[in-house]
N, C-alpha and C positions, 0 to 999 in steps of 0.2 A: 504494500500500500504506500509506503514512504517513497519508493522509487517512482511510482506513478503520480502521486500527489504529495510531494514533500512537505507542503504547508498545511495539509489537512489535519483535522483533529482525530486522533486515534485513541480509542478507549478499549482497554482490555475488559474481560468479564469473567467473574467467578461467582459461584453460588454462596449464599450465606452459610449453608451447611458445610461447604468446603472451607470457608474461612474459619468456622468453628473447629473443624477437625484437623487443621494443619498443625503439624508438629514443629515445623520451622518455616520461616517466611522466605527462605532462600529461593525455592522453586517459583514462588509468585513474583519475587523481585526479578528473577531471570526472565520470566515470561514478559514482564513489563519492559525489560531492557531489550529483549529480542524483537518485540514489535514496536519498540521506541514509543511506548504509550505516553500520551499526555495525561492520562488518568486511568484509574482502575475502577470499574463498576462492580459492586457487590449486589447481586440481585436476591431479593427476598421473594420466595414463591411457596410458602407453606401450604396453601390450598392445593396447588398443583401437585406437590409432593405427596400430600395426603390422598389425593384421588388416583394417582398413578399406582398401578399394581407393583411396579418396581421402584416406587418413590423412596427417597431417603428421608426418614422421619426423625433424624437425630438433631433436633433444633437447639439443644442445650449448648450454651456457650457461643452463640452467634454474635451477640453484642461484644463479648470479650475478644472474639476473633477480629471483628471489625475495628475495635479500638486498637488492637495490635497492628493491623494493617495501616491505620491512620498514623500511628506513631512511628513505624519502622519501614514502611514501603519506599518512601522517597518520591512518590508521585501522589497527586490528590486522589482521594477516594470518594466516589459517588455511590450513595446507597439508593437503590431503586426497587420499587415494588414492580410487579409484572402484570398489574391489572386489577388489584384489589384496594389500592389507595393506601396512604400512610396517615395515621391519626396524629394529632398534636402531641399526644403522650409519647408515642413512639419517636416522633421527630425530636422531642426534648431529650429523650434518652440517647438518641444518636448524636445530638449536639453535645451532650455531656461526655460522650466517648470521643469527641474531637471531630466528628463529621461536619463538614461545612457545605456540602452539596447533596441535595436530596431530590430524586425524581419521584414525584408522588404517584405516577402511573396508576391513576384511579380507574374505577369501574366505568365502563362506557365504551371501551375499545375492545381489544381481543379478549375473549373469554377462554381462559385456559381450562376451566371446567368443561366448556363446550368442546374444546379440542380433545380433552381426555375422553369425553363421551364418544367422539368419533373414533378414538383409538380403542374403544372397547371397555373403558372403565365402567363401574357399576352405574347404570342409568339412573337409579333412584337417587344416588348422591349427586351425580353430575347435573341432573335436572334441577335438583334443589339449590345448587350453588351456581347455576349458569350465569346469573347476573348479580352475584353476591359481591359486596365490597362497598367502599366509600367512593361515591362519584368523584371524578377528577375535580370539579369545581368546589365541592365541599372540602376535599382534602387540601386543595390549593389554598382555600380561604383559611383553614386552620394552620397549616404549616408556614405560610407566609407571615404569620404573626410572631414567629419565633425569631428573635434578633440573631444576626450573624450567619444566617443560612442563605445560600444561593439555591433557589427552588426551580426545578425543571418540571414542566407540565407535560405529561403524555397520558394516553388512555382516552380515547374518544375525541381526540383533536382531529377533526375530519374535514376542516375547511379553513380558509383564511380568516373567516369571521370568528370561528371558535378559537383559532390561534390568537387573534387580536384580543379577544375577551380574556384569555389566559394571561397574556402580557399585561393587560390593564389591571388584572388582579394581583400582579406581582411576580409572575413567572419570568 
């Protein structure tokens, strides 16, 4: 990517569960160096993990893993949801761990419960959670009130008008 677009923004990506389970930060740091990352995103996707038959449900320690990345990685860390939104309480905890960028990725865009439904997960659960989560506008309103955060809005941003509204709200 850097060879084709040397000035582009490159963001690496790992899961919150992987951040929690890492024994050492070296492999993540090497990954960021190899791709010459401007930042590393840590995605939070507990609903999807719970619905996947092969999902990784070891959520203990995710916040501590994120805090370690923020402290030791050497590039900015972005924490992002994947379609269920981030509450003000979670955003405050992340800010307390040193996170300065959050992508609220609220409900209203891609439904990972819906995707898991098509992959064959239990329909009773995927149907129940198809549109579950905090809508992007609500999540954005809550998280933008927390000082010191750069907030990214995704999830249901489907037009220039929706994007302009998100920007006007503080994204």
